Every structure is written in C-alpha cells, then in structure tokens.
One Martini backbone bead per residue (centre of mass of N, CA, C, O) as a GRO file, in nm:
protein
  376
    1UNK     BB    1  21.187   3.067  -8.194
    2UNK     BB    2  21.392   3.180  -8.008
    3UNK     BB    3  21.377   3.470  -8.105
    4UNK     BB    4  21.079   3.522  -8.036
    5UNK     BB    5  21.111   3.479  -7.729
    6UNK     BB    6  21.313   3.703  -7.679
    7UNK     BB    7  21.133   3.937  -7.778
    8UNK     BB    8  20.904   3.898  -7.573
    9UNK     BB    9  21.071   3.939  -7.316
   10UNK     BB   10  21.166   4.226  -7.378
   11UNK     BB   11  20.887   4.360  -7.387
   12UNK     BB   12  20.813   4.294  -7.092
   13UNK     BB   13  21.038   4.450  -6.955
   14UNK     BB   14  20.981   4.730  -7.071
   15UNK     BB   15  20.694   4.753  -6.963
   16UNK     BB   16  20.770   4.734  -6.662
   17UNK     BB   17  20.951   4.981  -6.650
   18UNK     BB   18  20.741   5.194  -6.735
   19UNK     BB   19  20.538   5.140  -6.509
   20UNK     BB   20  20.738   5.203  -6.279
   21UNK     BB   21  20.805   5.499  -6.358
   22UNK     BB   22  20.520   5.617  -6.339
   23UNK     BB   23  20.312   5.527  -6.165
   24UNK     BB   24  20.139   5.690  -5.940
   25UNK     BB   25  19.987   5.958  -5.889
   26UNK     BB   26  20.022   6.210  -5.703
   27UNK     BB   27  19.905   6.354  -5.442
   28UNK     BB   28  19.737   6.618  -5.366
   29UNK     BB   29  19.798   6.908  -5.215
   30UNK     BB   30  19.705   7.054  -4.924
   31UNK     BB   31  19.629   7.356  -4.852
   32UNK     BB   32  19.755   7.602  -4.639
   33UNK     BB   33  19.595   7.788  -4.416
   34UNK     BB   34  19.598   8.110  -4.337
   35UNK     BB   35  19.569   8.301  -4.089
   36UNK     BB   36  19.359   8.540  -3.994
   37UNK     BB   37  19.427   8.891  -3.997
   38UNK     BB   38  19.325   9.150  -3.817
   39UNK     BB   39  19.270   9.462  -3.860
   40UNK     BB   40  19.314   9.738  -3.719
   41UNK     BB   41  19.141   9.979  -3.601
   42UNK     BB   42  19.037  10.284  -3.724
   43UNK     BB   43  19.100  10.585  -3.579
   44UNK     BB   44  18.934  10.858  -3.539
   45UNK     BB   45  18.999  11.169  -3.509
   46UNK     BB   46  18.959  11.381  -3.258
   47UNK     BB   47  18.759  11.655  -3.217
   48UNK     BB   48  18.839  11.918  -3.036
   49UNK     BB   49  18.656  12.070  -2.818
   50UNK     BB   50  18.601  12.346  -2.687
   51UNK     BB   51  18.617  12.445  -2.335
   52UNK     BB   52  18.478  12.703  -2.461
   53UNK     BB   53  18.279  13.024  -2.536
   54UNK     BB   54  18.487  13.217  -2.629
   55UNK     BB   55  18.390  13.450  -2.876
   56UNK     BB   56  18.099  13.463  -2.866
   57UNK     BB   57  17.794  13.603  -2.865
   58UNK     BB   58  17.750  13.515  -2.558
   59UNK     BB   59  18.096  13.546  -2.516
   60UNK     BB   60  18.262  13.800  -2.550
   61UNK     BB   61  18.534  13.989  -2.603
   62UNK     BB   62  18.696  14.216  -2.396
   63UNK     BB   63  18.776  14.552  -2.483
   64UNK     BB   64  18.999  14.750  -2.297
   65UNK     BB   65  19.002  15.104  -2.203
   66UNK     BB   66  19.151  15.362  -2.088
   67UNK     BB   67  19.058  15.702  -1.970
   68UNK     BB   68  19.293  15.916  -2.118
   69UNK     BB   69  19.064  16.009  -2.310
   70UNK     BB   70  18.822  16.040  -2.514
   71UNK     BB   71  18.564  15.817  -2.507
   72UNK     BB   72  18.444  15.851  -2.791
   73UNK     BB   73  18.705  15.799  -2.946
   74UNK     BB   74  18.764  15.521  -2.831
   75UNK     BB   75  18.507  15.373  -2.919
   76UNK     BB   76  18.523  15.427  -3.219
   77UNK     BB   77  18.811  15.301  -3.258
   78UNK     BB   78  18.751  15.028  -3.117
   79UNK     BB   79  18.544  14.929  -3.330
   80UNK     BB   80  18.743  14.906  -3.559
   81UNK     BB   81  18.915  14.689  -3.427
   82UNK     BB   82  18.698  14.477  -3.365
   83UNK     BB   83  18.623  14.427  -3.662
   84UNK     BB   84  18.902  14.333  -3.758
   85UNK     BB   85  18.921  14.091  -3.563
   86UNK     BB   86  18.663  13.949  -3.653
   87UNK     BB   87  18.742  13.910  -3.953
   88UNK     BB   88  19.011  13.741  -3.884
   89UNK     BB   89  18.871  13.519  -3.655
   90UNK     BB   90  18.543  13.502  -3.588
   91UNK     BB   91  18.509  13.670  -3.348
   92UNK     BB   92  18.381  13.826  -3.055
   93UNK     BB   93  18.338  14.180  -2.969
   94UNK     BB   94  18.388  14.426  -2.708
   95UNK     BB   95  18.363  14.768  -2.604
   96UNK     BB   96  18.540  14.936  -2.326
   97UNK     BB   97  18.523  15.219  -2.081
   98UNK     BB   98  18.616  15.256  -1.798
   99UNK     BB   99  18.619  15.491  -1.530
  100UNK     BB  100  18.910  15.361  -1.466
  101UNK     BB  101  19.196  15.212  -1.403
  102UNK     BB  102  19.093  15.030  -1.176
  103UNK     BB  103  18.845  14.920  -1.330
  104UNK     BB  104  19.008  14.777  -1.547
  105UNK     BB  105  19.162  14.584  -1.366
  106UNK     BB  106  18.919  14.452  -1.224
  107UNK     BB  107  18.795  14.334  -1.483
  108UNK     BB  108  19.033  14.145  -1.557
  109UNK     BB  109  19.017  13.981  -1.287
  110UNK     BB  110  18.705  13.906  -1.304
  111UNK     BB  111  18.779  13.837  -1.630
  112UNK     BB  112  19.031  13.620  -1.707
  113UNK     BB  113  18.914  13.472  -2.000
  114UNK     BB  114  18.780  13.762  -2.169
  115UNK     BB  115  19.030  13.972  -2.153
  116UNK     BB  116  19.150  14.283  -2.299
  117UNK     BB  117  19.414  14.538  -2.245
  118UNK     BB  118  19.476  14.890  -2.267
  119UNK     BB  119  19.756  14.950  -2.065
  120UNK     BB  120  19.960  15.091  -1.869
  121UNK     BB  121  20.234  15.033  -1.693
  122UNK     BB  122  20.113  15.059  -1.411
  123UNK     BB  123  19.857  14.891  -1.459
  124UNK     BB  124  20.004  14.632  -1.528
  125UNK     BB  125  20.157  14.580  -1.265
  126UNK     BB  126  19.910  14.569  -1.085
  127UNK     BB  127  19.768  14.337  -1.244
  128UNK     BB  128  19.992  14.127  -1.221
  129UNK     BB  129  20.012  14.125  -0.905
  130UNK     BB  130  19.709  14.061  -0.851
  131UNK     BB  131  19.637  13.822  -1.116
  132UNK     BB  132  19.832  13.783  -1.391
  133UNK     BB  133  19.850  13.971  -1.599
  134UNK     BB  134  19.954  13.964  -1.954
  135UNK     BB  135  20.190  14.060  -2.169
  136UNK     BB  136  20.240  14.122  -2.534
  137UNK     BB  137  20.245  14.441  -2.591
  138UNK     BB  138  20.401  14.738  -2.708
  139UNK     BB  139  20.420  15.049  -2.782
  140UNK     BB  140  20.456  15.250  -3.080
  141UNK     BB  141  20.603  15.584  -3.122
  142UNK     BB  142  20.769  15.691  -3.372
  143UNK     BB  143  20.993  15.451  -3.292
  144UNK     BB  144  20.910  15.433  -2.979
  145UNK     BB  145  20.919  15.221  -2.679
  146UNK     BB  146  20.912  15.498  -2.538
  147UNK     BB  147  20.858  15.752  -2.286
  148UNK     BB  148  20.737  16.062  -2.140
  149UNK     BB  149  20.731  16.308  -1.913
  150UNK     BB  150  20.581  16.632  -1.888
  151UNK     BB  151  20.645  16.980  -1.818
  152UNK     BB  152  20.405  17.231  -1.797
  153UNK     BB  153  20.403  17.578  -1.897
  154UNK     BB  154  20.387  17.888  -1.927
  155UNK     BB  155  20.552  18.075  -2.157
  156UNK     BB  156  20.557  18.345  -1.951
  157UNK     BB  157  20.701  18.216  -1.740
  158UNK     BB  158  20.973  18.187  -1.489
  159UNK     BB  159  21.030  17.904  -1.548
  160UNK     BB  160  21.348  17.701  -1.601
  161UNK     BB  161  21.324  17.473  -1.386
  162UNK     BB  162  21.225  17.217  -1.186
  163UNK     BB  163  21.317  17.357  -0.919
  164UNK     BB  164  21.108  17.601  -0.954
  165UNK     BB  165  20.842  17.421  -0.854
  166UNK     BB  166  20.850  17.497  -0.575
  167UNK     BB  167  20.514  17.540  -0.462
  168UNK     BB  168  20.364  17.473  -0.708
  169UNK     BB  169  20.096  17.420  -0.889
  170UNK     BB  170  19.931  17.099  -0.965
  171UNK     BB  171  19.846  16.921  -1.271
  172UNK     BB  172  19.684  16.606  -1.297
  173UNK     BB  173  19.516  16.347  -1.402
  174UNK     BB  174  19.600  16.074  -1.235
  175UNK     BB  175  19.722  15.860  -0.995
  176UNK     BB  176  19.751  15.614  -1.226
  177UNK     BB  177  19.949  15.779  -1.395
  178UNK     BB  178  20.254  15.750  -1.514
  179UNK     BB  179  20.300  16.038  -1.664
  180UNK     BB  180  20.100  16.221  -1.487
  181UNK     BB  181  20.240  16.118  -1.189
  182UNK     BB  182  20.460  15.912  -1.103
  183UNK     BB  183  20.716  16.021  -1.246
  184UNK     BB  184  20.696  16.315  -1.154
  185UNK     BB  185  20.711  16.258  -0.852
  186UNK     BB  186  20.992  16.125  -0.851
  187UNK     BB  187  21.142  16.355  -0.986
  188UNK     BB  188  21.085  16.566  -0.764
  189UNK     BB  189  21.198  16.408  -0.525
  190UNK     BB  190  21.492  16.384  -0.640
  191UNK     BB  191  21.506  16.718  -0.631
  192UNK     BB  192  21.348  16.832  -0.372
  193UNK     BB  193  21.048  16.877  -0.471
  194UNK     BB  194  20.755  17.063  -0.361
  195UNK     BB  195  20.451  17.084  -0.423
  196UNK     BB  196  20.171  17.222  -0.405
  197UNK     BB  197  19.886  17.230  -0.510
  198UNK     BB  198  19.686  16.946  -0.601
  199UNK     BB  199  19.526  16.839  -0.918
  200UNK     BB  200  19.273  16.638  -1.039
  201UNK     BB  201  19.167  16.647  -1.382
  202UNK     BB  202  19.130  16.338  -1.553
  203UNK     BB  203  19.371  16.411  -1.768
  204UNK     BB  204  19.582  16.514  -2.007
  205UNK     BB  205  19.411  16.730  -2.140
  206UNK     BB  206  19.327  16.873  -1.873
  207UNK     BB  207  19.614  16.950  -1.784
  208UNK     BB  208  19.679  17.128  -2.027
  209UNK     BB  209  19.432  17.314  -1.993
  210UNK     BB  210  19.506  17.423  -1.710
  211UNK     BB  211  19.753  17.576  -1.807
  212UNK     BB  212  19.616  17.747  -2.024
  213UNK     BB  213  19.404  17.875  -1.808
  214UNK     BB  214  19.567  17.911  -1.518
  215UNK     BB  215  19.491  17.696  -1.282
  216UNK     BB  216  19.797  17.618  -1.307
  217UNK     BB  217  20.142  17.616  -1.310
  218UNK     BB  218  20.155  17.298  -1.360
  219UNK     BB  219  20.184  17.014  -1.585
  220UNK     BB  220  20.125  16.657  -1.642
  221UNK     BB  221  20.229  16.451  -1.921
  222UNK     BB  222  20.267  16.325  -2.205
  223UNK     BB  223  20.544  16.249  -2.433
  224UNK     BB  224  20.638  16.349  -2.769
  225UNK     BB  225  20.816  16.368  -3.041
  226UNK     BB  226  20.873  16.575  -3.272
  227UNK     BB  227  20.810  16.651  -3.612
  228UNK     BB  228  20.935  16.695  -3.902
  229UNK     BB  229  20.874  16.783  -4.231
  230UNK     BB  230  20.935  16.459  -4.299
  231UNK     BB  231  20.801  16.291  -4.047
  232UNK     BB  232  21.033  16.289  -3.842
  233UNK     BB  233  21.197  16.264  -3.576
  234UNK     BB  234  21.400  16.500  -3.431
  235UNK     BB  235  21.478  16.245  -3.259
  236UNK     BB  236  21.632  15.967  -3.122
  237UNK     BB  237  21.682  15.712  -2.910
  238UNK     BB  238  21.989  15.715  -2.951
  239UNK     BB  239  22.027  16.010  -2.879
  240UNK     BB  240  21.927  15.987  -2.591
  241UNK     BB  241  22.129  15.767  -2.491
  242UNK     BB  242  22.385  15.958  -2.583
  243UNK     BB  243  22.318  16.269  -2.495
  244UNK     BB  244  22.209  16.462  -2.760
  245UNK     BB  245  21.973  16.583  -2.587
  246UNK     BB  246  21.830  16.893  -2.551
  247UNK     BB  247  21.592  17.103  -2.420
  248UNK     BB  248  21.548  17.259  -2.704
  249UNK     BB  249  21.442  16.965  -2.839
  250UNK     BB  250  21.153  16.907  -2.724
  251UNK     BB  251  21.063  17.114  -2.919
  252UNK     BB  252  20.997  17.310  -3.141
  253UNK     BB  253  21.119  17.549  -3.301
  254UNK     BB  254  21.114  17.880  -3.213
  255UNK     BB  255  21.068  18.000  -3.520
  256UNK     BB  256  20.760  17.831  -3.534
  257UNK     BB  257  20.555  17.896  -3.309
  258UNK     BB  258  20.376  18.128  -3.438
  259UNK     BB  259  20.265  17.902  -3.666
  260UNK     BB  260  20.093  17.747  -3.487
  261UNK     BB  261  19.835  17.501  -3.579
  262UNK     BB  262  19.583  17.376  -3.718
  263UNK     BB  263  19.498  17.201  -3.958
  264UNK     BB  264  19.275  17.209  -4.209
  265UNK     BB  265  19.134  16.932  -4.086
  266UNK     BB  266  19.219  16.925  -3.761
  267UNK     BB  267  19.431  16.666  -3.702
  268UNK     BB  268  19.671  16.878  -3.645
  269UNK     BB  269  19.978  17.020  -3.506
  270UNK     BB  270  20.123  17.286  -3.681
  271UNK     BB  271  20.475  17.417  -3.780
  272UNK     BB  272  20.586  17.457  -4.066
  273UNK     BB  273  20.574  17.116  -4.075
  274UNK     BB  274  20.573  17.081  -3.796
  275UNK     BB  275  20.495  16.841  -3.521
  276UNK     BB  276  20.286  16.808  -3.257
  277UNK     BB  277  20.255  16.506  -3.016
  278UNK     BB  278  20.164  16.591  -2.763
  279UNK     BB  279  19.912  16.683  -2.544
  280UNK     BB  280  19.856  16.959  -2.683
  281UNK     BB  281  19.728  16.843  -2.949
  282UNK     BB  282  19.448  16.756  -2.803
  283UNK     BB  283  19.369  17.093  -2.772
  284UNK     BB  284  19.350  17.246  -3.058
  285UNK     BB  285  19.048  17.318  -3.067
  286UNK     BB  286  19.018  17.473  -2.790
  287UNK     BB  287  19.354  17.552  -2.834
  288UNK     BB  288  19.512  17.673  -3.106
  289UNK     BB  289  19.743  17.841  -2.913
  290UNK     BB  290  19.905  17.640  -2.726
  291UNK     BB  291  20.203  17.675  -2.823
  292UNK     BB  292  20.213  17.988  -2.741
  293UNK     BB  293  20.120  17.926  -2.419
  294UNK     BB  294  20.275  17.637  -2.406
  295UNK     BB  295  20.548  17.477  -2.243
  296UNK     BB  296  20.849  17.295  -2.205
  297UNK     BB  297  21.048  17.232  -1.924
  298UNK     BB  298  21.046  16.902  -1.895
  299UNK     BB  299  21.171  16.568  -1.828
  300UNK     BB  300  21.172  16.251  -1.772
  301UNK     BB  301  21.227  15.955  -1.755
  302UNK     BB  302  21.197  15.674  -1.905
  303UNK     BB  303  20.908  15.488  -2.038
  304UNK     BB  304  20.732  15.233  -2.079
  305UNK     BB  305  20.509  15.145  -2.276
  306UNK     BB  306  20.223  15.056  -2.340
  307UNK     BB  307  19.973  14.796  -2.327
  308UNK     BB  308  19.895  14.463  -2.426
  309UNK     BB  309  19.669  14.263  -2.240
  310UNK     BB  310  19.588  13.961  -2.062
  311UNK     BB  311  19.418  13.757  -1.909
  312UNK     BB  312  19.526  13.493  -1.704
  313UNK     BB  313  19.292  13.283  -1.864
  314UNK     BB  314  19.350  13.310  -2.149
  315UNK     BB  315  19.331  13.151  -2.430
  316UNK     BB  316  19.593  13.056  -2.625
  317UNK     BB  317  19.457  13.024  -2.905
  318UNK     BB  318  19.320  13.304  -2.911
  319UNK     BB  319  19.564  13.478  -2.860
  320UNK     BB  320  19.719  13.403  -3.118
  321UNK     BB  321  19.509  13.513  -3.315
  322UNK     BB  322  19.504  13.808  -3.212
  323UNK     BB  323  19.800  13.878  -3.245
  324UNK     BB  324  19.808  13.834  -3.553
  325UNK     BB  325  19.581  14.037  -3.618
  326UNK     BB  326  19.722  14.290  -3.500
  327UNK     BB  327  19.968  14.293  -3.679
  328UNK     BB  328  19.806  14.323  -3.939
  329UNK     BB  329  19.642  14.580  -3.860
  330UNK     BB  330  19.898  14.776  -3.819
  331UNK     BB  331  19.931  14.773  -4.160
  332UNK     BB  332  19.674  14.946  -4.183
  333UNK     BB  333  19.474  15.219  -4.234
  334UNK     BB  334  19.271  15.157  -3.995
  335UNK     BB  335  19.461  15.209  -3.759
  336UNK     BB  336  19.430  15.535  -3.788
  337UNK     BB  337  19.116  15.501  -3.687
  338UNK     BB  338  19.228  15.411  -3.419
  339UNK     BB  339  19.496  15.379  -3.214
  340UNK     BB  340  19.653  15.575  -3.431
  341UNK     BB  341  19.507  15.809  -3.338
  342UNK     BB  342  19.594  16.105  -3.198
  343UNK     BB  343  19.312  16.110  -3.020
  344UNK     BB  344  19.392  15.862  -2.904
  345UNK     BB  345  19.697  15.682  -2.857
  346UNK     BB  346  19.912  15.698  -3.095
  347UNK     BB  347  19.980  15.428  -3.238
  348UNK     BB  348  20.221  15.311  -3.481
  349UNK     BB  349  20.264  15.038  -3.309
  350UNK     BB  350  20.404  14.710  -3.230
  351UNK     BB  351  20.574  14.526  -2.956
  352UNK     BB  352  20.718  14.289  -2.807
  353UNK     BB  353  20.658  14.175  -2.466
  354UNK     BB  354  20.758  14.164  -2.118
  355UNK     BB  355  20.759  14.171  -1.782
  356UNK     BB  356  21.057  14.281  -1.733
  357UNK     BB  357  21.018  14.567  -1.863
  358UNK     BB  358  20.844  14.657  -1.577
  359UNK     BB  359  21.043  14.678  -1.328
  360UNK     BB  360  21.069  14.989  -1.297
  361UNK     BB  361  20.780  15.021  -1.190
  362UNK     BB  362  20.810  14.850  -0.938
  363UNK     BB  363  21.022  15.033  -0.809
  364UNK     BB  364  20.836  15.282  -0.786
  365UNK     BB  365  20.617  15.150  -0.611
  366UNK     BB  366  20.807  15.097  -0.374
  367UNK     BB  367  20.850  15.399  -0.315
  368UNK     BB  368  20.539  15.498  -0.299
  369UNK     BB  369  20.329  15.261  -0.200
  370UNK     BB  370  20.135  15.183  -0.414
  371UNK     BB  371  19.798  15.088  -0.484
  372UNK     BB  372  19.491  15.021  -0.601
  373UNK     BB  373  19.348  15.196  -0.378
  374UNK     BB  374  19.468  15.473  -0.500
  375UNK     BB  375  19.273  15.428  -0.788
  376UNK     BB  376  18.951  15.460  -0.707
   0.00000   0.00000   0.00000
C-alpha cells in the first residue's frame, strides 16, 4: 500500500514538472514595419535646344570669298565646298563673292554669327581689329605656310634689281591686297624706291596681264615656288630660311623657258615638266606665252598665308563641326575642284593658325597707316 502511494506521488510530481517546463506558448512578436522611403524622382536629362537657327535653310551659313581671281571660278568651286560641308554636317550654306575686300570684311562684321570668310592676311587683321573676326586656319600651298609678293617685268626689259624700278609705272591688283600692294609698297619704301604712275588693275591676274600687254612697267602679284618635274617645290621653306635661295631660283630654269605653255588639258602652265604656279599661270589661256614674255624681278619678305576665319559671334559648336569637316574635305579629290584648283586660290591644304601669326601684318599697317576706309 505504501509503495503504491509513493508511486502515485512520484507521478504527480513528474507531471507538475513537465507542465511547468512547457508553460504557455510565447506570444507571437508583432513585426516592426520599416518606414517607407520614397525613391528620389529620376530627372530626365534636358535636351538643350540650340539657341540659334544658324545653318538652317532659313538662315544658312554664308561662305564668303574675296574677289582676288575670276568670280565665276570662285563661285563654282565654292559650291563644291559648300556641298561637301553640307553633306558632312547637315548644315545649310550659301556662297558669295562680295565686290571687294572691304565689302567682305564689312559683311562678316555685319553678320557676326553666321559668316565664315576666306580672306587674306591683311583683310583678316583689319576684320579682327574692327569687330573681332577670328582665324581658324591658314592656307598651305605646296607645303608652304607662307608666300611672297613678286615683282613682274617684261622679260626683255632692262630692269635688273628692284632699285631700278624708281619712277617706273606700277600695276597692282587692289589697295587691300597683301601681296599685290601692301608688301610691295613697304619693300619699295625700305629700298628708297618711289614708283611712278600707279594703276589699280582689279586683281592679280589683271596685274600680270598689264605687264604682258605693256600697259605698266612692272606689276606686283602673289608668288608661289615653281614645281620640278617630280611635282615637288624647286626649293623648300627651310632653304629660304637658311638663305640658300638665290634670285635665279625664283623662276623655272632658264633653259626650259622657251618650252613653257599650257598643258594639253589647259589646266597648268608647264615647261618640260616644270610647272609655274605664280600669278602668271592664271593667264595662260589669254597669254599662252606669258612665261616667255614676263619674268620675275624679285620677291618681298615672306607673308603669312591667307586665312579661313569666322565671324566674332559664330557658335562654337557649329564652328567645331565645320573645322572638322574642312580638314576631312582637304584630303579628298573634290578639294582640287574647289579651293585647291590652281585657278581658284590654289590651296593644297590647311594648317591651324592663331591671331598672333598675323602680328607682322599689324606692324605693316602701323607703318602705312591704312584702315578699312582705304579699301572701299
């Protein structure tokens, strides 16, 4: 009996312990809600609309060329360039040849945000000083970033040196021409030479023609180095700088002069493989024997080549596009149908330029006292 009571008590104790160990199930934890964080709004990048309509059909970019040679040739070749630029950029261009150097400058200043101009060194300096026209490129002709003015005389004349021109009648293109007038004038002044009657002929071609016709004793035009039968310049810019160029090297060799004449297709003035590239070559059609009748008496100091410049307010983004397109265009065959045409400006390429390159022209203008009013 006692044992049964002990067993019963033990079972009760064990049961109590088990119930105590289990206890009530714990209350479920209420999840803590994280505060919702709103994502910042995604701003769509704004497409910046151009602040201008330059280069559109309604407001095309004006490509201006100075009238230094035949205007028909310039317009035809200019249209080739304009089309190439349009194809490369999607912009619209128009070509114009104003009536004078001064008119070209005035147009760039009057239309500062939509003009680009192919203007010579003197014209550039005047335009930059007047309204801030800015140079981008300078011309390269047959590897030369500079050029010269030449003094032309009849081949049978008695003139042997520039000093002999004192009192001689002078034919020059225009008062605003760097190589046609400004540099020759300073060259003569530095030599103490005073020309006689001076005639403004209207351009380089006309000045060369005036010498050929005997209308003037001497004429002044641009000069380019003749090319040898391999198509290379007869001498280099380095030769010139080193003083290795003598006066007899300005022209093609004397023993080929009698053979000079237009090429079969009429596009060049050749002399048994040698090629004349100065202003005389531009009148080869009207005067096929110009090399036999007109010779080079002398050259001026070197002149920075012509420029491609932009109006002072031309949009930078469009300018960058056009500059890249021009560099690409200069490497194409079409270039030679445009500004690379010998009857056009005869640019064989372009080279980056800055305003300081033309300080020598500013110095000359300070000597002559010329302003834009002198070129109207």
